[in-house]
N, C-alpha and C positions, 0 to 999 in steps of 0.2 A: 819809358817805356813809353812816352806821348810821344815819340817819333815809329813807333811799331804799331799802335789806334790810330796813330793817323792815316799814318801811308797806309797801314792794311786795310782800314775805312775808305778812305778815298781813290786812292789808287789800285786796291785789291779789290776787295767785294764791292764796293759800287762802278766802278771802272768795268767790271767779271759779269756786272747785272745789267750795265749799260749792253755792250758786247752784244752778250746772251737774246735781248733787247731787238738787234738791229743797226743798236744807234752809230754812223760813223764815228769814222776815229775822233773827228774834229768836231763832231757836238758832245759828244765821250767828255774829248781832251775839254772844253768849252761847259761842259755840266761838269765836270768834277772841280774844276780849278772854282768854278764861282762858289759852289756847298762846303767847297774849304774855305773861301771866304768867308763864308758867312756864319762859320764853324766859330770863326775866330772876333766875331762880333759882340760877341755873350764873352769876351776875356776882356778885351779892351773897353769896353763900356760898364759894366758889369762889376769888376774889380778890381779894389780900389787896391789891391796888391799891384796893380799893371803901375800905375803910378803912371799911365801914359796922360798927359795935354789934351784937352779937346781939340788942336788947333792940328796935333801931330795923326789923331785917327782914321783922318782919309789917309794920307796915303802910307799909313799903316796897312788899311785894308786894302790902299790897289796895290801894296807892295805883297800885300798876300794875295790876293789874284796872282799878281806876275808869280811867285815861287809857286805856287800851284801850278800856272800853264808848266816853268822848267820842268817839274819834276814829274808832271805829265808826258810833258814831249820826253824827259826821259823814262820812262817811264813804256810809252809807244816805242822810241827805238829799240828796247833791250829785250824790249815783252816781256818785264822781270820786275813785279813790282818792289827786288832785293834796289838795285840797284839806286832807285826811287828813296828808299827809305834809307839806306849807306851815304848817297848826299843830304839829304834829310837832319842825319847824325850829326853830318861835319857840320854844316848849313849852321844848327843848334848848337852844338859846342864850342865854333871858333866867334860865333854872333855875340853869344849873353857872357863870354869870357872877354873878349879883343871890347866889345862895344856896352856891351851891357841892356836895359832895356829903355826905353822912354829917357828922361830927362837924365838919368843916373852915367856918372859914368864907370867906364868897362876898365883891363887893367891898360889900355892905351890910355886911357885919362883924358879923352875927349869929350869936351863936355858940354858943345855945339850940333848934341844932338838930332834938332831939325835941318843941319845942314849935311853931316859927315855918317847918320846913323844906318846901316845896312836894312836896317825894314825900319825905319820911323823917319829921315833923312830926304834928299833931295837927288844928293849925290847915289844913294843904294835906292832911288828909283828908276837916275838915269842907268846906275849900271846891271838891274835887273832887267829893267826894259831891251838896254844891247842883249843882255842873252836869250829873252824869249824869240828878241827877232834871229838871232844867229841859229838859237839852235829850231827856229822854226825855215829859214832858208838851209838849213840842212840838211830836217827832214823831207823835202817840198823835193831836193835836188837824190836824197837816196831814193826816192818815188817816182821818179822821171828816170834812171837807170834802169834798163831793165834786168829784174830780178834774174839770176843765171844758179842751179844747180851743179857745182864747181862738179861734179863727177858726170852728172850728162852730157856737161861739156867738154868733157876727157875723153869721152867714148870708153869704151870697153874698154876692161880692162886685159891686156894680156895674158895666156895662162905661164906660171914659170915654170921655167926651164927643164926641170926634173920630173913636171905632173903633165898629162893629157888631159885637154878640155874636157871636160865634166860634158859639153855639148856639142858635140863634133860635126853635125850636121843637124842641123834647121829641119830638114825634109823627114828626118826617121822618127823627134817625134809628134805625138797624138796630134 
């Protein structure tokens, strides 16, 4: 449920609202990612059940920003909040099952979460940064290529063999 509400708000409603105001893609991406990180501040600073040591809070917030960028770039590339929502759901399902959160060990039994945790560890920070950089480069490459409509590039379709051309002569049209 959290994934639907988070992605529905940040990459859904907020994203669309910023687009309607004429905010560019980069600004929309940055603003929604920072808002996503700020949303998570209260969870790790006010919720005693989060179990996150104070030393891991800055890493977690950096990772929250990077994950917001990653899911935002998926939203930007696909044009759909569904892609970001599915990715976020898979992330949460795997991350919390395999690694748990904070200092708790998940199914993998990793106890050095400050090093290996995907959301609170240094390795997670490096991998999330690398993924964000890769997505950004892919998006920039897509923008550099001229967009082509496949149908326009192919030209008009020829009439079927058993069907007459409905507009045989352009001069006859008004």
